[in-house]
N, CA, C and O atoms as CSV, one atom per row, in Angstrom:
chain,resi,resn,atom,element,x,y,z
A,1,MET,N,N,66.554,275.222,56.114
A,1,MET,CA,C,66.149,274.210,55.415
A,1,MET,C,C,66.786,273.435,56.377
A,1,MET,O,O,67.522,274.076,57.128
A,2,SER,N,N,66.703,272.089,56.592
A,2,SER,CA,C,67.073,270.758,57.381
A,2,SER,C,C,67.864,270.139,56.925
A,2,SER,O,O,68.140,270.295,55.736
A,3,ARG,N,N,68.516,269.212,57.703
A,3,ARG,CA,C,69.383,268.154,56.646
A,3,ARG,C,C,69.009,266.638,56.924
A,3,ARG,O,O,68.510,266.156,57.941
A,4,ILE,N,N,69.389,266.012,55.731
A,4,ILE,CA,C,68.828,264.301,55.927
A,4,ILE,C,C,70.072,263.812,56.471
A,4,ILE,O,O,71.120,264.383,56.170
A,5,LEU,N,N,70.064,262.881,57.187
A,5,LEU,CA,C,71.096,262.330,58.199
A,5,LEU,C,C,70.984,260.727,57.550
A,5,LEU,O,O,69.805,260.376,57.491
A,6,ALA,N,N,71.681,259.978,57.192
A,6,ALA,CA,C,71.691,258.466,56.801
A,6,ALA,C,C,72.656,258.204,57.806
A,6,ALA,O,O,73.504,258.805,58.466
A,7,ILE,N,N,71.903,256.375,57.564
A,7,ILE,CA,C,72.454,255.548,58.369
A,7,ILE,C,C,72.906,253.845,57.902
A,7,ILE,O,O,72.106,252.990,57.521
A,8,ASP,N,N,73.640,253.762,57.982
A,8,ASP,CA,C,74.125,252.381,57.396
A,8,ASP,C,C,74.981,251.774,58.881
A,8,ASP,O,O,76.073,251.975,59.414
A,9,TYR,N,N,73.622,250.833,59.179
A,9,TYR,CA,C,74.138,249.994,60.650
A,9,TYR,C,C,75.347,248.931,60.360
A,9,TYR,O,O,75.727,248.432,59.301
A,10,GLY,N,N,75.756,248.795,61.553
A,10,GLY,CA,C,76.640,247.867,61.706
A,10,GLY,C,C,76.707,247.314,62.963
A,10,GLY,O,O,76.554,247.858,64.057
A,11,MET,N,N,77.007,245.930,62.626
A,11,MET,CA,C,76.448,244.951,64.623
A,11,MET,C,C,77.725,246.127,65.695
A,11,MET,O,O,77.455,246.645,66.778
A,12,LYS,N,N,79.028,246.242,64.939
A,12,LYS,CA,C,80.014,247.436,65.660
A,12,LYS,C,C,79.784,248.465,65.695
A,12,LYS,O,O,79.426,249.225,66.595
A,13,ARG,N,N,80.075,248.620,64.187
A,13,ARG,CA,C,79.870,250.537,63.928
A,13,ARG,C,C,78.910,250.950,63.323
A,13,ARG,O,O,77.987,250.289,62.849
A,14,THR,N,N,79.087,252.197,63.299
A,14,THR,CA,C,77.631,252.621,62.189
A,14,THR,C,C,78.260,253.834,61.964
A,14,THR,O,O,78.750,254.697,62.692
A,15,GLY,N,N,78.054,253.606,60.188
A,15,GLY,CA,C,78.369,254.903,59.487
A,15,GLY,C,C,76.961,255.748,59.026
A,15,GLY,O,O,75.880,255.360,58.582
A,16,LEU,N,N,77.527,257.140,59.360
A,16,LEU,CA,C,76.319,258.192,59.009
A,16,LEU,C,C,76.965,259.359,58.163
A,16,LEU,O,O,78.068,259.851,58.402
A,17,ALA,N,N,76.159,259.711,57.192
A,17,ALA,CA,C,76.223,260.771,56.315
A,17,ALA,C,C,75.111,262.101,56.299
A,17,ALA,O,O,73.884,262.016,56.322
A,18,VAL,N,N,75.714,262.999,56.265
A,18,VAL,CA,C,74.599,264.037,56.199
A,18,VAL,C,C,74.643,264.874,54.988
A,18,VAL,O,O,75.648,265.114,54.318
A,19,THR,N,N,73.265,265.355,54.752
A,19,THR,CA,C,73.074,266.333,53.786
A,19,THR,C,C,73.886,267.928,54.243
A,19,THR,O,O,74.404,268.255,55.311
A,20,ASP,N,N,73.725,268.723,52.894
A,20,ASP,CA,C,73.966,270.339,53.439
A,20,ASP,C,C,72.579,271.093,53.336
A,20,ASP,O,O,71.787,271.040,52.395
A,21,PRO,N,N,72.497,271.592,54.161
A,21,PRO,CA,C,70.699,272.003,54.585
A,21,PRO,C,C,69.964,272.372,53.273
A,21,PRO,O,O,68.768,272.640,53.155
A,22,LEU,N,N,70.922,272.332,52.304
A,22,LEU,CA,C,69.775,272.626,50.912
A,22,LEU,C,C,69.693,271.317,50.728
A,22,LEU,O,O,69.053,271.052,49.710
A,23,ARG,N,N,70.099,270.357,51.326
A,23,ARG,CA,C,69.239,268.535,50.722
A,23,ARG,C,C,70.206,268.568,48.762
A,23,ARG,O,O,69.605,268.098,47.795
A,24,ILE,N,N,71.264,269.022,48.649
A,24,ILE,CA,C,71.684,268.532,47.677
A,24,ILE,C,C,73.062,268.076,47.181
A,24,ILE,O,O,73.445,267.670,46.084
A,25,ILE,N,N,73.850,268.336,48.676
A,25,ILE,CA,C,75.233,267.251,48.958
A,25,ILE,C,C,74.905,266.433,49.977
A,25,ILE,O,O,74.343,266.664,51.047
A,26,ALA,N,N,75.424,265.235,49.397
A,26,ALA,CA,C,75.938,264.158,50.511
A,26,ALA,C,C,76.911,263.881,50.931
A,26,ALA,O,O,77.737,263.520,50.093
A,27,THR,N,N,77.410,263.889,52.558
A,27,THR,CA,C,78.753,263.627,52.604
A,27,THR,C,C,79.120,262.922,53.863
A,27,THR,O,O,78.339,263.041,54.807
A,28,ALA,N,N,79.977,262.349,53.983
A,28,ALA,CA,C,80.603,260.995,55.125
A,28,ALA,C,C,80.297,262.421,56.155
A,28,ALA,O,O,80.382,263.626,55.917
A,29,LEU,N,N,79.964,261.757,57.213
A,29,LEU,CA,C,79.360,262.195,58.767
A,29,LEU,C,C,80.624,261.660,59.919
A,29,LEU,O,O,81.492,262.418,60.351
A,30,GLU,N,N,80.563,260.970,60.092
A,30,GLU,CA,C,81.241,259.949,61.313
A,30,GLU,C,C,80.537,258.453,61.068
A,30,GLU,O,O,79.455,258.144,60.570
A,31,THR,N,N,81.712,257.597,61.682
A,31,THR,CA,C,81.674,256.442,62.217
A,31,THR,C,C,80.962,256.041,63.576
A,31,THR,O,O,81.874,256.484,64.272
A,32,VAL,N,N,80.193,255.627,64.368
A,32,VAL,CA,C,80.410,255.558,66.119
A,32,VAL,C,C,80.151,254.047,65.815
A,32,VAL,O,O,79.845,253.236,64.941
A,33,GLU,N,N,80.528,254.245,67.312
A,33,GLU,CA,C,80.586,252.779,68.170
A,33,GLU,C,C,79.059,252.526,67.732
A,33,GLU,O,O,78.484,253.485,67.217
A,34,THR,N,N,78.266,251.178,67.907
A,34,THR,CA,C,77.178,250.968,67.030
A,34,THR,C,C,76.197,250.909,68.883
A,34,THR,O,O,75.229,251.668,68.816
A,35,GLU,N,N,76.256,250.515,69.695
A,35,GLU,CA,C,75.834,250.832,71.405
A,35,GLU,C,C,76.090,252.467,71.754
A,35,GLU,O,O,75.802,252.976,72.838
A,36,LYS,N,N,76.665,253.154,70.656
A,36,LYS,CA,C,76.295,254.880,71.378
A,36,LYS,C,C,75.632,255.470,70.846
A,36,LYS,O,O,75.126,256.497,71.300
A,37,LEU,N,N,75.336,254.803,69.220
A,37,LEU,CA,C,74.413,255.668,68.152
A,37,LEU,C,C,73.502,256.345,68.774
A,37,LEU,O,O,73.597,257.572,68.741
A,38,ILE,N,N,72.418,255.738,69.479
A,38,ILE,CA,C,71.549,257.291,69.855
A,38,ILE,C,C,71.919,258.087,70.479
A,38,ILE,O,O,71.498,259.227,70.284
A,39,SER,N,N,72.635,257.890,71.251
A,39,SER,CA,C,73.606,259.144,72.167
A,39,SER,C,C,74.071,260.123,71.521
A,39,SER,O,O,74.239,261.142,72.191
A,40,PHE,N,N,74.340,260.167,70.438
A,40,PHE,CA,C,75.323,260.299,69.223
A,40,PHE,C,C,74.365,261.595,68.452
A,40,PHE,O,O,74.603,262.797,68.339
A,41,LEU,N,N,72.973,260.590,67.907
A,41,LEU,CA,C,71.828,261.168,67.007
A,41,LEU,C,C,72.178,262.263,67.996
A,41,LEU,O,O,72.986,263.185,67.890
A,42,LYS,N,N,71.136,261.830,69.257
A,42,LYS,CA,C,70.496,263.176,70.043
A,42,LYS,C,C,71.249,264.331,70.411
A,42,LYS,O,O,70.687,265.344,70.828
A,43,ALA,N,N,72.897,264.210,70.240
A,43,ALA,CA,C,73.808,265.126,70.724
A,43,ALA,C,C,74.010,265.762,69.378
A,43,ALA,O,O,74.506,266.877,69.214
A,44,TYR,N,N,73.545,264.887,68.341
A,44,TYR,CA,C,74.418,266.054,66.597
A,44,TYR,C,C,72.881,266.889,66.510
A,44,TYR,O,O,72.871,268.037,66.067
A,45,MET,N,N,71.379,266.115,67.040
A,45,MET,CA,C,70.686,266.877,66.482
A,45,MET,C,C,69.828,267.589,67.601
A,45,MET,O,O,68.597,267.594,67.637
A,46,GLU,N,N,70.734,268.229,68.568
A,46,GLU,CA,C,70.983,269.457,69.146
A,46,GLU,C,C,71.862,270.653,68.768
A,46,GLU,O,O,71.880,271.764,69.298
A,47,LYS,N,N,72.791,270.066,67.456
A,47,LYS,CA,C,73.668,271.244,66.888
A,47,LYS,C,C,72.681,271.764,65.690
A,47,LYS,O,O,72.286,272.921,65.547
A,48,GLU,N,N,72.444,270.888,65.048
A,48,GLU,CA,C,71.773,270.380,63.990
A,48,GLU,C,C,70.868,269.894,63.696
A,48,GLU,O,O,70.527,268.737,63.939
A,49,LEU,N,N,70.055,271.084,62.841
A,49,LEU,CA,C,68.408,270.566,62.417
A,49,LEU,C,C,68.253,269.979,61.374
A,49,LEU,O,O,68.227,270.535,60.276
A,50,VAL,N,N,68.062,268.136,61.673
A,50,VAL,CA,C,67.905,267.541,60.797
A,50,VAL,C,C,66.037,267.034,60.833
A,50,VAL,O,O,65.293,266.899,61.805
A,51,GLY,N,N,65.777,266.865,59.415
A,51,GLY,CA,C,64.293,266.890,59.039
A,51,GLY,C,C,64.299,265.212,58.367
A,51,GLY,O,O,63.327,264.467,58.249
A,52,GLN,N,N,65.039,265.074,58.175
A,52,GLN,CA,C,64.675,263.146,57.880
A,52,GLN,C,C,66.004,262.355,58.017
A,52,GLN,O,O,67.176,262.714,57.912
A,53,LEU,N,N,65.387,261.076,58.305
A,53,LEU,CA,C,66.683,260.147,58.632
A,53,LEU,C,C,66.005,258.885,57.620
A,53,LEU,O,O,64.860,258.498,57.386
A,54,VAL,N,N,67.338,258.500,57.186
A,54,VAL,CA,C,67.131,257.125,55.701
A,54,VAL,C,C,68.251,255.911,56.485
A,54,VAL,O,O,69.479,255.829,56.519
A,55,LEU,N,N,67.545,255.376,56.849
A,55,LEU,CA,C,68.266,253.874,56.505
A,55,LEU,C,C,68.360,252.847,56.235
A,55,LEU,O,O,67.375,252.138,56.439
A,56,GLY,N,N,69.183,252.437,55.836
A,56,GLY,CA,C,70.110,251.642,55.308
A,56,GLY,C,C,68.883,249.462,55.727
A,56,GLY,O,O,68.927,248.547,56.549
A,57,MET,N,N,68.127,249.823,54.549
A,57,MET,CA,C,68.003,247.908,55.102
A,57,MET,C,C,68.294,247.091,54.389
A,57,MET,O,O,68.056,247.084,53.182
A,58,PRO,N,N,68.941,246.143,55.096
A,58,PRO,CA,C,69.858,245.431,54.187
A,58,PRO,C,C,69.340,243.564,53.821
A,58,PRO,O,O,69.565,242.629,54.589
A,59,LYS,N,N,68.888,243.498,52.959
A,59,LYS,CA,C,68.316,242.413,51.800
A,59,LYS,C,C,69.630,241.509,51.081
A,59,LYS,O,O,70.789,241.909,50.981
A,60,ASN,N,N,69.068,240.131,50.602
A,60,ASN,CA,C,69.847,239.688,49.313
A,60,ASN,C,C,68.952,239.733,48.261
A,60,ASN,O,O,67.784,240.054,48.044
A,61,LEU,N,N,70.473,239.046,47.354
A,61,LEU,CA,C,69.850,239.385,45.834
A,61,LEU,C,C,67.978,238.946,45.967
A,61,LEU,O,O,66.990,239.650,45.757
A,62,ASN,N,N,68.038,238.240,46.178
A,62,ASN,CA,C,66.431,237.725,45.938
A,62,ASN,C,C,65.190,238.602,46.655
A,62,ASN,O,O,63.972,238.426,46.675
A,63,ASN,N,N,66.036,239.593,47.212
A,63,ASN,CA,C,64.922,240.643,48.465
A,63,ASN,C,C,64.523,240.016,49.407
A,63,ASN,O,O,63.464,240.350,49.939
A,64,GLN,N,N,65.095,239.176,49.770
A,64,GLN,CA,C,64.453,238.246,51.528
A,64,GLN,C,C,65.504,239.219,52.269
A,64,GLN,O,O,66.259,240.048,51.761
A,65,ASP,N,N,65.321,238.858,53.666
A,65,ASP,CA,C,65.780,239.125,54.722
A,65,ASP,C,C,67.084,239.082,55.006
A,65,ASP,O,O,67.407,238.104,54.332
A,66,THR,N,N,67.826,239.361,55.401
A,66,THR,CA,C,69.717,239.267,55.872
A,66,THR,C,C,69.501,239.126,57.350
A,66,THR,O,O,68.520,239.483,58.000
A,67,ASP,N,N,70.758,238.453,57.819
A,67,ASP,CA,C,71.036,238.096,59.208
A,67,ASP,C,C,70.693,239.591,59.870
A,67,ASP,O,O,69.978,239.776,60.854
A,68,ALA,N,N,71.297,240.485,59.181
A,68,ALA,CA,C,71.414,241.576,59.793
A,68,ALA,C,C,69.838,242.591,59.643
A,68,ALA,O,O,69.850,243.716,60.142
A,69,THR,N,N,68.694,242.133,59.008
A,69,THR,CA,C,67.716,242.674,58.971
A,69,THR,C,C,66.869,242.835,59.904
A,69,THR,O,O,65.896,243.584,59.820
A,70,PRO,N,N,67.223,242.010,61.075
A,70,PRO,CA,C,66.175,241.523,62.416
A,70,PRO,C,C,66.783,243.289,63.481
A,70,PRO,O,O,66.064,244.131,64.019
A,71,HIS,N,N,68.163,243.228,63.403
A,71,HIS,CA,C,68.715,244.013,64.114
A,71,HIS,C,C,68.312,245.833,63.716
A,71,HIS,O,O,68.052,246.861,64.342
A,72,VAL,N,N,68.481,245.357,62.184
A,72,VAL,CA,C,68.160,246.960,61.561
A,72,VAL,C,C,66.847,247.403,62.335
A,72,VAL,O,O,66.604,248.292,63.150
A,73,ARG,N,N,65.942,246.183,61.596
A,73,ARG,CA,C,64.338,246.595,62.386
A,73,ARG,C,C,64.291,247.122,63.506
A,73,ARG,O,O,63.778,248.229,63.664
A,74,LYS,N,N,64.946,246.254,64.725
A,74,LYS,CA,C,65.050,247.202,66.133
A,74,LYS,C,C,65.641,248.521,66.268
A,74,LYS,O,O,65.300,249.466,66.979
A,75,LEU,N,N,66.801,248.366,65.267
A,75,LEU,CA,C,67.548,250.030,65.186
A,75,LEU,C,C,66.270,251.546,64.807
A,75,LEU,O,O,66.158,252.729,65.129
A,76,GLU,N,N,65.490,250.467,63.896
A,76,GLU,CA,C,64.392,251.324,63.331
A,76,GLU,C,C,63.212,252.032,64.266
A,76,GLU,O,O,62.804,253.192,64.314
A,77,GLU,N,N,62.764,250.568,65.141
A,77,GLU,CA,C,61.771,251.105,66.154
A,77,GLU,C,C,62.483,251.975,67.194
A,77,GLU,O,O,61.888,252.998,67.531
A,78,GLN,N,N,63.906,251.664,67.858
A,78,GLN,CA,C,64.268,252.817,68.404
A,78,GLN,C,C,64.351,254.071,68.212
A,78,GLN,O,O,64.174,254.853,69.146
A,79,LEU,N,N,64.706,254.591,66.650
A,79,LEU,CA,C,64.745,255.897,66.068
A,79,LEU,C,C,63.575,256.367,66.403
A,79,LEU,O,O,63.472,257.252,67.253
A,80,ARG,N,N,62.044,255.594,65.487
A,80,ARG,CA,C,61.004,256.055,65.310
A,80,ARG,C,C,60.762,256.772,66.737
A,80,ARG,O,O,60.283,257.902,66.837
A,81,ASN,N,N,61.311,255.654,68.253
A,81,ASN,CA,C,60.401,255.809,69.463
A,81,ASN,C,C,61.517,256.968,70.037
A,81,ASN,O,O,61.138,257.922,70.716
A,82,LYS,N,N,62.779,256.776,69.710
A,82,LYS,CA,C,63.713,258.233,70.224
A,82,LYS,C,C,63.423,259.911,69.184
A,82,LYS,O,O,63.611,261.095,69.462
A,83,PHE,N,N,63.103,259.475,68.433
A,83,PHE,CA,C,62.953,260.798,67.473
A,83,PHE,C,C,61.792,260.749,66.652
A,83,PHE,O,O,61.939,260.744,65.430
A,84,PRO,N,N,60.361,260.704,67.291
A,84,PRO,CA,C,58.901,260.980,66.554
A,84,PRO,C,C,58.497,261.906,65.975
A,84,PRO,O,O,57.310,261.881,65.648
A,85,GLY,N,N,59.374,263.154,65.603
A,85,GLY,CA,C,58.973,264.062,65.201
A,85,GLY,C,C,59.552,263.886,63.769
A,85,GLY,O,O,59.063,264.459,62.796
A,86,ILE,N,N,60.725,262.979,63.699
A,86,ILE,CA,C,61.470,263.281,62.136
A,86,ILE,C,C,61.040,262.032,61.538
A,86,ILE,O,O,61.053,260.917,62.059
A,87,PRO,N,N,60.631,262.386,60.295
A,87,PRO,CA,C,60.337,261.032,59.563
A,87,PRO,C,C,61.265,259.993,59.227
A,87,PRO,O,O,62.394,260.472,59.334
A,88,LEU,N,N,61.309,258.968,58.922
A,88,LEU,CA,C,62.303,257.689,58.827
A,88,LEU,C,C,62.461,257.217,57.319
A,88,LEU,O,O,61.336,256.849,56.981
A,89,ALA,N,N,62.932,257.132,56.753
A,89,ALA,CA,C,62.877,256.081,55.514
A,89,ALA,C,C,63.543,255.526,55.189
A,89,ALA,O,O,64.654,256.021,55.378
A,90,LEU,N,N,63.568,254.337,54.576
A,90,LEU,CA,C,64.263,252.683,54.253
A,90,LEU,C,C,64.708,252.579,52.899
A,90,LEU,O,O,63.860,252.266,52.063
A,91,VAL,N,N,65.619,252.737,52.613
A,91,VAL,CA,C,66.538,252.468,52.038
A,91,VAL,C,C,67.469,251.146,51.569
A,91,VAL,O,O,68.486,250.719,52.116
A,92,ASP,N,N,66.883,250.718,50.554
A,92,ASP,CA,C,68.017,249.403,49.935
A,92,ASP,C,C,69.244,249.321,50.364
A,92,ASP,O,O,69.371,250.497,50.705
A,93,GLU,N,N,70.249,248.836,50.610
A,93,GLU,CA,C,71.115,248.788,50.734
A,93,GLU,C,C,72.426,247.813,50.516
A,93,GLU,O,O,73.550,247.577,50.957
A,94,ARG,N,N,71.305,247.350,49.346
A,94,ARG,CA,C,72.455,246.198,48.673
A,94,ARG,C,C,73.426,246.317,47.528
A,94,ARG,O,O,73.153,246.469,46.337
A,95,PHE,N,N,74.847,246.202,48.215
A,95,PHE,CA,C,76.274,246.636,47.544
A,95,PHE,C,C,76.819,247.524,47.893
A,95,PHE,O,O,78.007,247.710,47.630
A,96,THR,N,N,75.826,248.620,48.848
A,96,THR,CA,C,76.500,249.722,49.041
A,96,THR,C,C,78.144,249.418,49.798
A,96,THR,O,O,78.935,250.339,49.999
A,97,SER,N,N,78.356,248.371,50.050
A,97,SER,CA,C,79.721,248.163,50.808
A,97,SER,C,C,80.705,247.803,49.814
A,97,SER,O,O,81.870,248.151,50.010
A,98,SER,N,N,80.390,247.132,48.735
A,98,SER,CA,C,81.516,246.903,47.589
A,98,SER,C,C,81.591,247.737,46.584
A,98,SER,O,O,82.467,247.494,45.754
A,99,MET,N,N,80.352,249.431,46.281
A,99,MET,CA,C,80.645,249.900,45.792
A,99,MET,C,C,81.325,251.344,46.585
A,99,MET,O,O,82.147,252.126,46.106
A,100,ALA,N,N,80.595,251.390,48.110
A,100,ALA,CA,C,82.182,251.777,48.627
A,100,ALA,C,C,83.805,251.771,48.535
A,100,ALA,O,O,84.737,252.493,48.183
A,101,LYS,N,N,83.544,250.513,49.070
A,101,LYS,CA,C,84.952,249.928,48.544
A,101,LYS,C,C,85.617,250.487,47.342
A,101,LYS,O,O,86.725,251.015,47.258
A,102,GLN,N,N,84.886,250.307,46.596
A,102,GLN,CA,C,85.496,250.797,44.642
A,102,GLN,C,C,85.600,251.814,44.531
A,102,GLN,O,O,86.417,252.306,43.754
A,103,ALA,N,N,84.631,252.644,45.433
A,103,ALA,CA,C,84.841,254.320,45.170
A,103,ALA,C,C,85.880,255.048,45.858
A,103,ALA,O,O,86.165,256.235,45.695
A,104,MET,N,N,86.389,254.265,46.602
A,104,MET,CA,C,87.421,254.642,47.641
A,104,MET,C,C,88.696,254.601,46.760
A,104,MET,O,O,89.443,255.579,46.730
A,105,LEU,N,N,89.021,253.195,45.857
A,105,LEU,CA,C,89.389,252.897,45.337
A,105,LEU,C,C,89.814,253.710,43.976
A,105,LEU,O,O,90.960,254.146,43.865
A,106,ASP,N,N,88.687,253.918,42.793
A,106,ASP,CA,C,88.625,255.083,42.294
A,106,ASP,C,C,88.939,256.401,42.618
A,106,ASP,O,O,89.220,257.210,41.734
A,107,GLY,N,N,88.916,256.750,44.021
A,107,GLY,CA,C,89.138,258.289,44.397
A,107,GLY,C,C,90.598,258.328,44.436
A,107,GLY,O,O,91.272,259.321,44.163
A,108,GLY,N,N,91.029,257.230,44.777
A,108,GLY,CA,C,92.636,257.651,44.806
A,108,GLY,C,C,92.805,257.254,46.436
A,108,GLY,O,O,93.688,257.936,46.957
A,109,MET,N,N,92.310,256.530,47.141
A,109,MET,CA,C,92.393,256.611,48.832
A,109,MET,C,C,93.523,255.290,48.560
A,109,MET,O,O,93.455,254.259,47.890
A,110,LYS,N,N,94.485,255.845,49.366
A,110,LYS,CA,C,95.837,255.157,50.531
A,110,LYS,C,C,94.751,253.578,50.429
A,110,LYS,O,O,93.542,253.361,50.515
A,111,LYS,N,N,95.784,252.875,50.241
A,111,LYS,CA,C,95.698,250.945,50.710
A,111,LYS,C,C,95.923,251.569,52.571
A,111,LYS,O,O,94.732,251.550,52.883
A,112,LYS,N,N,96.323,251.835,53.270
A,112,LYS,CA,C,95.922,251.775,54.350
A,112,LYS,C,C,94.565,252.124,54.634
A,112,LYS,O,O,93.786,251.344,55.183
A,113,ASP,N,N,94.165,253.680,54.146
A,113,ASP,CA,C,93.148,254.196,54.786
A,113,ASP,C,C,91.571,253.148,54.301
A,113,ASP,O,O,90.472,253.040,54.847
A,114,ARG,N,N,92.289,252.397,52.776
A,114,ARG,CA,C,90.920,252.089,52.833
A,114,ARG,C,C,90.683,250.646,53.585
A,114,ARG,O,O,89.678,249.982,53.330
A,115,ARG,N,N,91.531,250.267,54.391
A,115,ARG,CA,C,91.493,249.015,55.333
A,115,ARG,C,C,90.952,249.371,56.672
A,115,ARG,O,O,90.971,248.614,57.643
A,116,ILE,N,N,90.508,250.479,56.656
A,116,ILE,CA,C,90.162,251.421,58.052
A,116,ILE,C,C,88.599,250.858,57.585
A,116,ILE,O,O,88.074,251.198,56.525
A,117,LYS,N,N,87.899,249.838,58.686
A,117,LYS,CA,C,86.584,249.789,58.455
A,117,LYS,C,C,85.531,250.894,58.286
A,117,LYS,O,O,84.702,250.869,57.376
A,118,GLY,N,N,85.598,251.767,59.117
A,118,GLY,CA,C,84.884,252.638,59.443
A,118,GLY,C,C,84.778,253.905,58.234
A,118,GLY,O,O,83.847,254.709,58.225
A,119,ASN,N,N,85.658,253.913,57.453
A,119,ASN,CA,C,85.772,254.216,56.127
A,119,ASN,C,C,84.506,254.194,55.678
A,119,ASN,O,O,83.552,254.963,55.558
A,120,VAL,N,N,84.971,252.367,55.335
A,120,VAL,CA,C,83.711,251.968,54.497
A,120,VAL,C,C,82.443,252.397,55.188
A,120,VAL,O,O,81.730,253.196,54.582
A,121,ASP,N,N,82.196,252.117,55.970
A,121,ASP,CA,C,81.174,252.505,56.428
A,121,ASP,C,C,80.772,254.190,56.494
A,121,ASP,O,O,79.713,254.707,56.849
A,122,LYS,N,N,81.583,254.597,56.185
A,122,LYS,CA,C,81.031,256.033,56.349
A,122,LYS,C,C,80.818,256.323,54.824
A,122,LYS,O,O,79.982,257.182,54.544
A,123,VAL,N,N,81.326,255.845,54.053
A,123,VAL,CA,C,81.083,255.646,52.054
A,123,VAL,C,C,80.054,255.297,52.090
A,123,VAL,O,O,79.061,255.858,51.628
A,124,SER,N,N,80.154,253.903,52.877
A,124,SER,CA,C,78.516,253.366,52.406
A,124,SER,C,C,77.191,253.902,53.050
A,124,SER,O,O,76.132,253.535,52.540
A,125,ALA,N,N,77.166,254.803,54.212
A,125,ALA,CA,C,76.177,255.543,54.279
A,125,ALA,C,C,75.999,256.636,53.568
A,125,ALA,O,O,75.036,257.375,53.769
A,126,THR,N,N,76.985,256.886,52.574
A,126,THR,CA,C,76.576,258.378,51.698
A,126,THR,C,C,76.162,257.997,50.369
A,126,THR,O,O,75.749,258.795,49.527
A,127,LEU,N,N,76.327,256.346,50.156
A,127,LEU,CA,C,76.055,256.141,49.183
A,127,LEU,C,C,74.296,256.009,48.862
A,127,LEU,O,O,73.509,256.260,47.950
A,128,ILE,N,N,74.285,255.292,50.627
A,128,ILE,CA,C,72.569,255.511,50.732
A,128,ILE,C,C,71.904,256.739,50.970
A,128,ILE,O,O,70.792,257.190,50.697
A,129,LEU,N,N,73.055,257.201,51.643
A,129,LEU,CA,C,72.159,258.882,51.191
A,129,LEU,C,C,71.728,259.374,49.838
A,129,LEU,O,O,70.678,259.968,49.589
A,130,GLN,N,N,72.628,259.063,49.048
A,130,GLN,CA,C,72.715,259.804,47.610
A,130,GLN,C,C,71.911,259.067,46.943
A,130,GLN,O,O,71.441,259.663,45.975
A,131,SER,N,N,71.347,257.365,47.142
A,131,SER,CA,C,71.020,256.651,46.688
A,131,SER,C,C,69.054,257.570,46.725
A,131,SER,O,O,68.350,257.853,45.756
A,132,TYR,N,N,68.778,257.768,48.163
A,132,TYR,CA,C,67.766,258.698,48.509
A,132,TYR,C,C,67.844,259.528,48.198
A,132,TYR,O,O,66.691,259.959,48.172
A,133,LEU,N,N,68.843,260.656,47.674
A,133,LEU,CA,C,68.378,262.044,47.275
A,133,LEU,C,C,68.062,261.746,45.670
A,133,LEU,O,O,67.147,262.472,45.284
A,134,SER,N,N,68.593,260.843,44.607
A,134,SER,CA,C,68.157,260.614,43.674
A,134,SER,C,C,66.606,260.074,43.537
A,134,SER,O,O,65.856,260.517,42.668
A,135,SER,N,N,66.309,259.324,44.247
A,135,SER,CA,C,64.981,258.804,44.097
A,135,SER,C,C,63.846,259.673,44.419
A,135,SER,O,O,62.677,259.553,44.054
A,136,ALA,N,N,64.502,260.770,45.330
A,136,ALA,CA,C,63.452,261.724,45.554
A,136,ALA,C,C,62.867,262.654,44.703
A,136,ALA,O,O,61.754,263.168,44.814
A,137,LYS,N,N,63.935,262.875,43.611
A,137,LYS,CA,C,64.011,263.800,42.649
A,137,LYS,C,C,62.840,263.528,41.922
A,137,LYS,O,O,62.560,264.198,40.928
């Protein structure tokens, strides 16, 4: 089977998470500089079989677009053009950053590690992926 790869877009850094090949467990993969995201994904997909992309879509509490939404829509277009054979699902990413910080705290992650913003990005991507997996069942 193929993996599902989730993307938590950020202006500077983008968090990534993947499932195992059986699509059971969501795991943090990497935090990549956003400008290098497409080349990272191409290289990753040459090594691993990815059958689904999941992209976190930022929304306000009232379900309106945020300042980041146009950037994510641009990435959505790029992903659809660069990887046309791979389905792309959009997932509401409200609260994922705050949930990621709480998960790291609850998991006993040291304060210095919680301050590394890349860790929040990876955990946020994992939460987006887990949300997608839960809704797909």
